[in-house]
N, C-alpha and C positions, 0 to 999 in steps of 0.2 A: 568512795572517789567518784566523781562525776562521769557517766557514761560518755563515751565520744560518739558522737552524732554519727548515725550510718545513713548512707543513700539510697533510695530505694526509689526502683525503677516506678516510672508513672502507674496507673493503673489502667482499667478499661475508662473510656469516658463516659460523661453524664449523656442522659438522651439528650439534650438540644447542643452541646459540645460535638456529641457523636454525628446528628447532623449535618450541623454547619462545616465540620471536617470534610463528608460527603462530598455537600453545596462545593466547599472550596477546590475539589478534586475536580469536579466535573466542570464547573466554570474557568478555571485554569487550560484547562484541556480542551475546551471552546475556544478562549480566546485565540490560544496560540493557534489552533486549527482555521480559525476565521480569517486570521490576519494573514496566514501564509497563502490559505485560498483567495484571499480578496487581490494580493498582489499578483497571483498567478494569473486568475479571472482578467485582471487590468491588463497584464501582458499579453494575455491573450487577443483584446480587443472587446470585451464582452463590456467595457462600460460604455460602449458606442450604444447597446442596446434601447430601443425606444422603452416609452410608456413605463420609466421607473423600474425596469425589469432585474437590474444589476442585484437588488438584498434578495430576490426569489431566485437568482441564478445560485448565488453565494450559499444561499441555504440547501439546494440543490447537490452544490458541490460536496457540501458537509456532510447529505444523504449517502451520496456516491464514496465519500472516504473511509465512512464507516462499513459499508458492504450493500447497503442500498442500490436501487435501481430507479432510473428516471424514466417516464412513460412522454412521451411528446406526442400531441392529436391536435385535431382542431380541421382546417377547411374551409371551404364555401358554398356550405350547403350540400346540394348532389352535384355540385359542377367538380369542385374540387375537396379531397380529401389529403390529409398526411397521417402517416402510420410509422410511427417511429419508438424506439425504444433504447436506452442505454444502462449497460451494467459493466462498470469500471471501477476503477478504484484507484483515487490520484493519493497515490502513496507517499507521495512528498507531503502531502498534508496529513494522514491518518500515523506516518508516522510520528511528526512533530508532536501532535497530540498526544502519541502513543508516549512517547517520553516525558514531558512537561506533566501526565496524568500519573506517571510509574514514579515521576520525584516529590510529587506532590503527597500523594498516598506513603510515600517511604518516611519521609519529614516526619509525618505526625507520628510515625512508630521508632523515631532516633531513640538512643540510650538504651534499646531496650536489645538483649539477647535470646530472648523466648517471649511467647504469647500464648495464651491460650486460646483454644480450636475455636471456641464459643466468641470469642473476642473478635477473631478476626473474619468469625463470618458474617458478625454481626456487620463488620463494618464493609464488607465486602457487600452485603445484603442490602447497605442505606447508599453506598454509592450508586449501585446497579439501580435501587428505584429511582434516585435522584436521576441518573442517566437516562431512562427512558421516560420520564418528563422529559427532557431535554429533547429527546430524539422526538417526542409527538410535536414541541413546539417545532421543531424543525421540518419535519413533516408537512405541518398546517402552513410552514412558510416558505415551502418548495412549490409555490403555484404559483404560475402566471400563466396569462394569456395576451398574446401580443396583436394588434390589430394592422395589419401590413397589406401590399399590393400586392397581386400575384407574378408581375413581372412579365406580362404577357398582352396585349394591346385587346388582342379579339374577346379574351375570357374574362378581361378587368371589365371591359364594356358590356360583355353579356350579363356578367356580376353586378354592375350597376343598374340597367337596364329592370333587374330582377328583383334590385333592394337587397341584395347579399352581399353581408360583408367578409373579405376575407380575414380570419387571422388563423394564429396558432398558438397553442398552450403547451406546457408541461406541468406535471405532478408527479412529486416522489411518492412510490409504492409504498403504504403503510404496514404491509405485512415485512417486506425485506427489510424493509429501513428500522423499523422498531427490532426486528425476530434478529436479522442479521446484525444489525448496531448492537444489543445487547450482548449478543456473540461475542461481539469483537471487544467488547470490553471486558470480559470474564476470561479469554485469550489472553489480552495484557498484562491483566492481575496476575493469572497463572506464570506466564513469560517474566513479571518484574518477580515474582518470590522464587521460581527457578535459577534465577541468574545473578540475583543481588547478594551480596554477604551482608545487609545493611537489611535485610529484610527476616524480624522475627518470625520464628516458626514454632508452633506447639512440640511441645517436651517430647512426644511420640515419635516426629517426623525431623527431630533435629538429627539423628543416626544418617539419615539419606540425603543431608543436605553435600557431601562431600561425593555423592556419586553420580550429583546431577548437576551441580553449579557450575565447576570448572568448565565441563565441556558446554555448557549450554551460555556460558559467558562468552567462551572463545568464540562458539559460533556466531555472537550477537555482533560480537567486535568483529567477527571476516565481515558481514553486512554493513554495519556502519564505514568501515574502514573502503569498501566498496561505493559507498555514498560519497565519501570522502573525495574519492579518488574520480569519479563521474563529474563531481563539482568544480573539482581543479579542470577536469579537460573541459567542461562545458564553459565554463569563467574564459578559459583561452580563445574557444570557439569564439565566443562572441567579441573578444579584441581582434580575434585573425580577419575574421570572415563580415565582421562588422553588423549582424544580426541580434543584436542585443535585446530586444524588445522580446522576439522568439525564443530565444535560448531562453532567456529568464524565465519566460512561460514553461518551458519544461521542466527546467531546475526545481520551480515551486509547484510544479503539480503532479511531474510523473517522471521524476528522476531515479528513484528506485526503481519503476516500473523495468525501467533500460540498464540500470547495471546488474537487476540482482536476476533480472532475464539472461544478463552475457555473463554473470559466475556461472549459473546452471547449463550455459551451453558451452563454458569453457569445460564445463567437467561432464560435458557429452549426452546430457540430455537434448531432447527436443520439444520443441512445440509445434502445434499447426496453426497455419493463420490463412488469414484471408482478407482482402483488402480490394474493394471496387470504390470508386470516385476517390472524393477528397479525404484525407486524412487529417484529423482534428488539431494535432498538434507534428510540426517539425520533428522527425526522427531522422538516425542515421540513414543516409538515401541505400543504401545497400540492404538494409530491413524492410524498407518500404519496397522495393525492387523483387525481395525475395515472397515478401506474403503476397504481392498481384498475381505470382503465378504465373504459370501460362494457360490460355486460353481461358481465363477466368477461374480455376482448379483453386481448390485445395493446396497449399504449400503447405511441404516441412522446411521448417526452421531449424536448423543445425549449423553446427561449427563448421562443416564442410560447404553447406549450400550458402552460407552466408560468407566465405571465404572466397568463395566461386563469383560474388562481387566486388569486397576488397579481399586481396590476401591477406591485411592487417589485423584479420579474426584471429587468424591462427595464431596472436600473439593471448588471445584469451586462454588460452590454454596451459602454457607456463603461469601466468598470471595466477591462476583458479590452484596449480599445484604450489606456488611459493604462499599463499592464503592459506590452507588447509594446513601446509606444511608448521604455517606459524602458528595455528590454530592448535594443532598436535603439540607442540613445544608450550604452548601456554599452558594449555590445560593441564600436562605433567609439573609446570611451573607451579600450579594454584594446587596440588594434588598431594595428599600425604603419602609420607614414605611408603606405608603400606599396602598402596595400592600397588598391583600385579600388571604388568605391564599389557598382559591380553585384557585384564580389564579396563585399563587404560584405553586399550583400543578398541574394547565394545562399545565404551559410553561416548567415546568420541563419532563412532559410528552412528548410534542410535539420535545422537544430537542431531549431525548431519542430515540424517535421513527425516526428522521432524521438520528441519530446517525446507529444506528442500518442497516439503509437502505444501509447509505455509508460504513460502516463494509461490509455487504453483498455485494453489487456489485463489492467493492475494493476487495476482496477476494476469488472470483472465479477464479477459474482455470482451464485449459483445453489446454491438452496436446496427441495427438495423434502422434505416432510414427510409422514407420514401413518400412522393407527390405525386399525385395522379390526378391529373383533369379530364375529366369528360373521358375516363380510362387512359388518356395519352399520358405518357411525364415529362413534366415541365423541367425545364433546364433552369439558367442562372437568371439571375436578377430578384428584385423585390423579397420574395420569399425564399427563394435559395438563398441569398445573403444573408437572412435573420436566423435559417435554420443554421447555418455554418456556423453565425456566430453563438448560439445554443449550446452547437456539439463543441465549442472551444476552436473553430478554424477562423483564423484570420483570412484566406482566403472564401470566394464562394463555390458553395456545392455545386459541383456542375452536374451534375445525373441523379438528382431526387428520385429518379423512379427505381435507383438500382443500387443506392449507394449501401456500404455493408462496412464493416470491419469486426474481424474476431480471432481471438489468441484464443489459445489453449493448448497448456501442455500432456503431455504422455507421462503421468504422475505414476502408472504401471512399470514404467522404465525410470525416470528419474530419482524416484524414491531410495528405489535397493542401490543406484549407480552412485549416491549420494552417500549412500551407508557404506558400500565399497572404502569408497574415497575416505572416508573417514576413518574405519579401519586401519587403513596403510598409511594414512595421516599419522593415525593415534598410535602405532606402531614406530614408525620414524620418528615422531614428535618427542616419546619417550625414551626412546635412545639417547636422542641429542641431551633430554635435559637430564638425564640420566650421569652422563658425563659431565655434567656442570657440577656435580657431588656436591648439589647446596639442599638446606633441610625443606622436607614439603613437597620435594621430587621423588618419583620411583627412582625405588637401584637397579642398577641394570642386571644384578642377579634374583632379581624377584620376577625376571620374568618366567 
């Protein structure tokens, strides 16, 4: 009798096919990131930059989105000097790119339950190599110089008499863009394998997937739900207040920066913030007021200080509780019956701690800028307007002599606090899931 045909999973790709797969992952991610960043920069007013600088600014936004930094410099000889630097991740851009790259990477591994460790490492290595080439090209493209007026008649006349041409330029820092950009890709791929059931693993790691994937997927879903809630709130704000273009800029560039910060604050975490001068994009007024602080000092951003400006901030506490409880329930629902209640709680606690660590690192902001003319700060006009546009501000930078924006989390408090939230939510969610009595959930008597 003829044997029945058997279906076999596709094996490792050939050399050419492997590199084409890696190229597809990188190109898909870059295309998605470029589209979101371009729309966001357009909404922020960067399309009006002189000298055809929009493509370079777009490349700079992509460099920032993967963890790089952008340095601004220039001036007019010994009369004027610009000193500025930006380190801030537009997380809307990075999130879209990460989701697209993860999807394309996984589609290349579909219909497979397991994969050899050598093959997976080879795929990751090829993707990383192509990604490094892309980062180098981004770094080279993120460089431009603008020739602009200083905005001060006296200085303008002096500069003209001496043949000095005022200018301002920016460039992406190669070391941070390439190094941290590569680390960003590796973290994205690691998260992809940690959360997705479709991602095949080497046989030696298969027994550990149930200890990681349910909790990791639940926390990823919490972050995505926060983004969806923020998106709906942003669209409603645009409709009610009529500032559609400015709100669209926030949604396309920095929505996760705000909503994940709000999640952390709802869990009791704190950030240190400081704001002097203009803020690059419109944010809730209560947050801006807290960041300005008394007498220009560094301020502590917490749920209580935010509620002093707007009492509605207290709603972040029950929202965080509901989201974490839902994560606990979902984790238990996707876990095998053999998982004990305490194990379930510890796993969600670890996943919550790692999530808060990543949110804290990715939400850091550092932007310092200044313009001095003969040692004296220059205000609005000319160069001030341009620097404001480069920084993503639709309004002139009113005080270039001392403008700065910093935002950093207290990770030593936020991470353990998130772990406690995860443990409690894991226990309660596990009990709720056990009561459902469905296969795949833990039983009440397994605690």
